[in-house]
VOGU-3710 file (C-alpha; in Angstrom, 3 decimals, decimal comma):
1> xxxxxxxxxx> -14,275/-25,984/-1,766  -13,926/-22,528/-0,200  -14,440/-22,521/3,539  -17,293/-20,303/4,777  -15,048/-17,969/6,768  -13,016/-17,233/3,651  -16,063/-15,839/1,876  -16,441/-13,147/4,522  -15,482/-9,630/3,425  -13,453/-9,020/6,583
11> xxxxxxxxxx> -11,328/-12,060/5,759  -10,673/-10,468/2,370  -9,658/-7,246/4,146  -7,273/-9,303/6,282  -5,744/-10,906/3,167  -5,408/-7,524/1,446  -3,595/-6,194/4,513  -1,218/-9,187/4,521  -0,527/-9,027/0,761  0,110/-5,278/0,869
21> xxxxxxxxxx> 2,518/-5,776/3,772  4,378/-8,480/1,863  4,644/-6,342/-1,280  5,934/-3,408/0,746  8,506/-5,681/2,398  9,687/-6,819/-1,052  10,007/-3,180/-2,147  12,115/-2,077/0,845  15,490/-3,581/-0,257  15,236/-1,722/-3,580
31> xxxxxxxxxx> 14,415/1,472/-1,736  17,407/1,070/0,569  19,646/0,320/-2,421  18,603/3,593/-4,030  19,261/5,457/-0,803  22,736/3,914/-0,760  23,253/5,056/-4,367  22,391/8,597/-3,314  25,202/8,479/-0,775  27,857/6,573/-2,708
41> xxxxxxxxxx> 27,252/7,062/-6,455  25,155/10,159/-7,163  25,806/9,982/-10,931  24,235/6,515/-11,195  21,330/7,721/-9,097  20,753/10,645/-11,475  20,610/8,218/-14,403  18,106/6,072/-12,574  15,982/9,054/-11,578  15,745/10,189/-15,207
51> xxxxxxxxxx> 14,309/6,745/-16,015  11,644/7,168/-13,335  9,929/9,924/-15,332  8,369/7,344/-17,650  4,594/6,774/-17,440  4,910/3,115/-16,443  6,977/4,092/-13,409  4,403/6,729/-12,472  1,737/4,019/-12,618  3,918/1,767/-10,459
61> xxxxxxxxxx> 4,274/4,627/-7,963  0,473/4,815/-7,828  0,406/1,097/-7,020  3,044/1,521/-4,343  1,233/4,410/-2,682  -2,010/2,432/-2,894  -0,367/-0,545/-1,175  1,071/1,716/1,500  -2,277/3,410/2,113  -4,165/0,078/2,152
71> xxxxxxxxxx> -1,699/-1,287/4,663  -1,909/1,849/6,797  -5,700/2,153/6,847  -6,132/-1,607/7,165  -3,792/-1,534/10,145  -5,830/1,243/11,730  -8,939/-0,902/11,233  -7,206/-3,859/12,888  -6,088/-1,732/15,823  -9,681/-0,543/16,216
81> xxxxxxxxxx> -10,716/-4,220/16,382  -8,201/-4,781/19,174  -8,997/-1,750/21,303  -12,722/-1,150/20,744  -15,658/-3,486/21,275  -16,812/-5,534/18,284  -19,548/-3,865/16,289  -21,634/-4,690/13,252  -20,063/-1,860/11,266  -16,758/-3,683/10,712
91> xxxxxxxxxx> -17,541/-4,249/7,017  -18,141/-0,535/6,635  -14,808/0,233/8,273  -13,041/-2,195/5,940  -14,671/-0,605/2,899  -13,802/2,842/4,237  -10,162/1,785/4,659  -9,925/0,637/1,047  -11,735/3,722/-0,244  -9,447/5,998/1,771
101> xxxxxxxxxx> -6,392/4,195/0,411  -7,625/4,575/-3,149  -8,324/8,266/-2,564  -4,837/8,907/-1,161  -3,173/6,995/-4,005  -5,258/8,773/-6,656  -4,464/12,213/-5,239  -0,769/11,301/-5,272  -1,020/10,000/-8,840  -2,773/13,137/-10,082
111> xxx> -0,086/15,318/-8,539  2,805/13,482/-10,211  1,296/13,496/-13,695
//
């Protein structure tokens, strides 16, 4: 049985923020490895970068930017909860955070295609 507080849309925004943070944390070691390749083995990095021009990687980049934007805008929403008085428009702010993240990720995706 699902607890009543877990049916609330703000709880879902909280979970989305946590999941996006976890996925970004999983991505970071790969990112740092590629930065190390740029410094130590530029030829291997060039081979890898040629692979990143495939459409599936472009779609994965869209997902990564979406996760980053969701985490960023969700974090702004959480900071607003901490510093401003509670209001009834919190669901609207959560929806606005997700919509803003999708907009940022879509603009990025359309520019890389």
